[in-house]
N, C-alpha and C positions, 0 to 999 in steps of 0.2 A: 016208677022215683027215678030223680036223673040226681046226676051225681057231678063233685066240683073237679078241677082239672088237678089243685092240691088234698082231696082228702074224698071220700065215700059221701055219700048222702047214708047220715045217722037212721037207722031201722027202729022197729017200736022199742026196742028196751035202753038202745041210746035216747031218742025224743025223750022216755018215760025221765030217764037221768038225770038231763038236763031239763026238763024243769023240777025235778025235786031241787037239786043245787040254785036254779032261782030263783026258787023260794027262800029255801034253808039262805040263801045270800042274802036274799031280803029282808027274810027278818035279824040277821044279823045286823045289816045299818040301819035297821029303824032301833032294833035294841041298844046301838051306840047314842044315837040320835039322843032317846027315850035318858040314857045314862049320862048323855051331855050338859041335858037339860036339863036331869034333876043335882046334878053338879054344882050347876051356878045358880039351881035355886037353893041350894043351901047352903051355899058362898055370902048370898043377898044380892048376885050381879042382876038378878030380874026384878030389883025390888024398881018399883017406880020412882023413884028418888033419883035411883043411877041413871035410867033413860031421860028423865025430865030436865037434864045438863044438856041436848041437843034441842031443849026449846029454845035456846038461851042464844042471844043477836050473835054473842061476841065468839060462842064456840062454830054459830054455823059460817061463822064472816071465815076465822082461821079455820073451818076444810074449805071454803068455797075458794079460801086463797094458796090452799096447795094443793086444791085439784089445778088450778089454773096456773104455777108454778109447774109440776107435773107434766102437762099439755104441751108447755113452752119449750121445756127439757127435750119432750120426745121429738117434737115438733121438727125442732133445728138438727137434735140428730138421728132422727128418722130420714129426713133430707141429706146430711150431710154422709151418711152413712151407705148410700143407696149414690152417692154420686162417687165415694173411692170404693165403695162397691167395683164399680161399671169402671173406676178406671185403674182398679188392682186385675181385676179380670182382663182389659184388652191388655193389660202388659201379660200377664200369666202367658196369655196364644201368644205373645208376641215372638218372631223369628228372630230378634236379638237374642241372645243368651244373658249376656250381663241385664239386662229387663227384666228378662221371664224369672234369673236368679234373681235379683231382688223382690223380685214381686212377691216371690213364693217365701222366702226369705219371713218377708213382715206380715206377709201372711199368720204361716205356722207362727210365729212365736206370737202372734197376738193373738192366736188362738189357741195355747195350752197357757199363757198365762191367766193367771185370774180374773178373771174381771176387777173384785172387788184390790186388788193390789195394782192393777192398770191405774184406776182413778186418785189413789191416795200416792201413788207413784209422780203419776202427773200435777196431780194439787202440789205436792211439795220441793219437790225437784223444779220444776219450769213455770205456775202462775204461781209463788209467794216469796220470788225474790224480789230486793228493788232492788233499782237502778239508783241515775243520781238523779233520776224525775221523780220517788219515792215508786209506791207499789203498783206494781200493773193500774192497779184499776179495784174499782168494788165488787166485781162482780170474777171474782176468782173462783167463786165455787161453782157457780153457776160455767163459766167453761173447763174449768177440773173434768166435771161432770160428765158434759157435753164430748168433751174431745176424749172420754175414756170411753164413751159409751159409741161413742165414732165409727175410733181403730180398731174393735172389739168385733163390734157390728157387720161394722165396714169388710172386714176380713172375715167370716162369715157369707155375707150377699157376693162378694168375690167369688166367693165359687158357686155359688147359683147360679149367678151369671151364663160362668164357665160351664158348666150341667145344662141350660140352657143355651150357649154357640155348639158343642158336643152335641146336644140334640140335631141338630139340625144335619140331615141326608147330608152327604157327603160330595155329592153328588153337584148342589146347588150350589154349591162357592166352586168346583171346579166349571162347570156351566157359566158362572158371570164369571171368572177368570179368562175362558174361553171367549165370552163375548167382551172382553177387552176393560172390564171392570179394574179399576185399581182397588190395593187392601181399604185403602177406607171406607172404600165406597161401597165394600163388598159388608161388611162392619156393618156403615152404617144404614144401607139398602136391604139387608139381606139377613145376614147375624144377629143383631140386633133384635128389629120388630119381633122375628118370630121367639127369641131366648125369650123375649117381657111378656109377652105374651103365652109361652108354655110353661114360665117358671112365674105368673102373680101371683098366683094360688099363696106359693111357698114363701115369696118374698117376703109379702103381708103376714106370714104366719110367724117371721124372723122378725117384724116390729111388733109384733103382739111381743115376743122375749125384749123388744126395746125397753117399750112403755111399763115392763117387769122389772126391768133393770135400774127405771130408775128412781126405785128404791135402795137400792143402794149410797144416794148421795147422804146419808147420812153418819157418814163415814170422815167426808170433810165438813158437815155441822150444816151443809146446804137445805134449803128448808123446803123440803118437796115434802107432799101431803104424806108420807110414816115420818116426816122426822118431826113436821109440823105436829101430828096425832100424838108424837109420843112426849113431845113437848105442851101440848095440853093437859095429857092425862096427867104429869105427870104436877104439874100446877091445880087444878082441880081437888078437893074431898071430899066426898060421899059419903054418910057413914063412919069417916072416920077414917078410909081408904083410898085411893084414888083409883080412877074406873076405868082402870086401864083394856080389862075382857067391851066391856062397853063400847069404848073408842077403838078397838080391834076387830070386834066384827062391823060395823060400821062403816071405818076405813076394806077392812076386806072386802065387804059387799060392792066399796064405789072397784076397788079395784077390780075385780070379776067381772062389774057392766061394763070397766071403760075396754077391759080385756078380750068380753062377749064379745064385745062390738065391731070388734075390727076381726075378731073369728068367723064375722059374720056374713061379715066383709070380704073377705077370701074366701069363703062356700058358696057366697052369692059370685064372685069371680069364676070359678070351676063350673061352676052344674051353667053357667053363662058361654064359658069358652066352648064345651062341648053341646050345646046347645049348636052354634056358629057355623054353617056350614061354608062352606071354602073350596076351593078349585071347579073343577068342571065333574059332571054328571056322566056315571057313566052307565050305560045301557042293562039293562032285565035280563041274565040270560036265557029268563023264557022266552023273552023276547026279542028275536034277533035283532040290530038294526039290517034297514031297508035294502039291498044288495042296489050297486049303481050300474046305472043301465048304460052296456056301451054295442057303439052303433059298429055294423059291418065293413072293413075300410074297404072292402070289394065298391059296395053301393055307393059313399062317395055320403056326402054326408045327409041326402034326405033317403037313402038304402034304409034294409031294416032294421030291429032290433035286436038284441042280442040272444030272443026269445024264436026269433026267425028263423027257419031255414035258411043256410050261406049259400046262393049262387055258382059255380063256378062263372071264374070272366072268362068272356069270350075271346 
């Protein structure tokens, strides 16, 4: 019976208890699902007329437009957050104290402030004022949501990048400086590639958070998927009620599918990174490396090797 460093392997009684807990937990989950389905049926939310709304071309078009809008915000905010995170991480490890303190303050402030407040404040304070030419643009909601997502997730990504920088052995950095490399060369050639490779699954996991946070666009009335679904459900009447439950279930399934796709990408990259072989192959301890032959200096180049008896010089 094997054991782990963190805990001992469970014995027969512990294994029996674990199986019992698993069965009880599974039954509890199944019971909750059955109860939820029963309540939905009792409330008439499972009637065919309620779900028949998704056969309407207008409903499908609204959901499609909401998905495309959400993906557009996610693509722009995700890319900008990675760029901002890299810049903040480089500034955070700078040798200049003002630069380092400014980056640290920016990161800590926007990580501490709730994202909902950040999005709303940016939209109100910076993106809805009027200038001599009028309103800044028609896409104020889009940029308000994008900038809010960028500053928050960029602050988180900065800490991810910094963790990747710190994971590189210090000896490699010292060796790079000893070879005469400059600071930007050490960062671009040595630190950045290894940090990105080691932290790539974590970066993609944070992008999943960015994708989910696009739903906060409802606070500034931006027509992303969640806001479009709420508006659509509020304008549809089925059997005298609005089909909020059915629309919420469908939209939730879409969010789950998109997040699972990104999570699967992170898992695939992590497995691929573990299988990648780098560095110099090490000889097995059971098969010692072949010893080099040493010539007898007393006999010259054509003399006997290290396996022969050395003869005294005449």
